[in-house]
C-alpha positions as CSV (number, residue, x, y, z in Angstrom):
1,X,-34.0,9.2,12.6
2,X,-31.2,11.6,13.6
3,X,-29.0,9.6,16.5
4,X,-29.5,5.9,13.7
5,X,-27.5,8.6,11.4
6,X,-24.9,9.9,13.9
7,X,-24.5,6.2,14.4
8,X,-23.9,4.9,11.5
9,X,-21.5,8.0,10.6
10,X,-19.2,7.2,14.0
11,X,-19.4,3.3,13.1
12,X,-18.8,3.5,9.5
13,X,-17.8,6.5,7.7
14,X,-15.4,8.1,10.1
15,X,-13.0,4.7,10.3
16,X,-13.1,4.3,6.8
17,X,-12.0,8.3,6.1
18,X,-8.7,7.6,8.4
19,X,-8.3,4.0,6.6
20,X,-8.2,6.4,3.8
21,X,-6.0,9.1,4.8
22,X,-3.4,6.5,5.8
23,X,-3.2,4.3,2.7
24,X,-2.8,7.5,0.6
25,X,0.3,9.0,3.4
26,X,1.8,5.2,2.7
27,X,1.7,5.2,-1.1
28,X,3.0,8.9,-1.4
29,X,5.5,8.0,1.0
30,X,6.6,4.4,-1.0
31,X,10.8,5.1,-1.1
32,X,13.2,2.6,-3.0
33,X,14.2,-0.4,-0.7
34,X,10.9,-0.6,0.7
35,X,9.4,-4.2,0.9
36,X,5.5,-3.8,-0.3
37,X,2.6,-6.2,-1.1
38,X,0.7,-5.9,-3.9
39,X,-3.1,-6.3,-3.8
40,X,-2.4,-9.5,-5.9
41,X,-0.4,-10.8,-3.4
42,X,3.1,-9.8,-4.9
43,X,5.8,-9.7,-2.4
44,X,9.2,-7.4,-3.8
45,X,11.2,-4.8,-2.9
46,X,11.0,-1.1,-4.7
47,X,13.8,-0.5,-6.9
48,X,12.5,2.2,-9.1
49,X,9.6,4.9,-8.6
50,X,8.6,6.6,-11.4
51,X,7.1,10.1,-12.2
52,X,4.2,8.6,-13.2
53,X,2.7,7.3,-10.7
54,X,4.2,4.1,-11.4
55,X,6.9,1.6,-9.1
56,X,9.3,-0.8,-10.6
57,X,9.5,-4.2,-7.7
58,X,11.9,-6.9,-7.9
59,X,10.3,-9.9,-6.9
60,X,12.2,-13.3,-5.7
61,X,13.8,-15.8,-6.6
62,X,15.1,-14.8,-9.9
63,X,14.6,-11.0,-9.5
64,X,12.3,-10.6,-11.9
65,X,11.6,-6.8,-12.6
66,X,7.8,-5.8,-12.7
67,X,6.3,-2.1,-13.2
68,X,3.2,-1.6,-11.6
69,X,0.7,1.2,-10.9
70,X,2.0,2.6,-7.4
71,X,-1.7,2.1,-6.2
72,X,-1.6,-1.3,-6.6
73,X,0.3,-1.5,-3.6
74,X,-1.6,-3.2,-0.6
75,X,0.7,-2.9,2.2
76,X,4.0,-1.9,3.6
77,X,6.2,-4.9,4.7
78,X,8.3,-4.8,7.4
79,X,11.9,-5.7,6.2
80,X,12.4,-7.6,9.5
81,X,9.4,-9.9,9.3
82,X,10.3,-10.3,5.6
83,X,13.5,-11.8,6.0
84,X,12.3,-14.3,8.2
């Protein structure tokens, strides 16, 4: 029983904790000019970061500005891949 718990810990829980830490670090390091993908699938560039855990992104093609919770950011997109 202990061996099964150990296997589950190393195969499931440890990678989930590592993923959580990486996501939290990515959210803390967001800055103006970063291109992000939200959990809803919107792709935009950060134009402002609020003190209350909100960000403002600009989405193309009409340069609409949207205010989102910082936690809505799913990933940071590489600027080189966004322009192609």
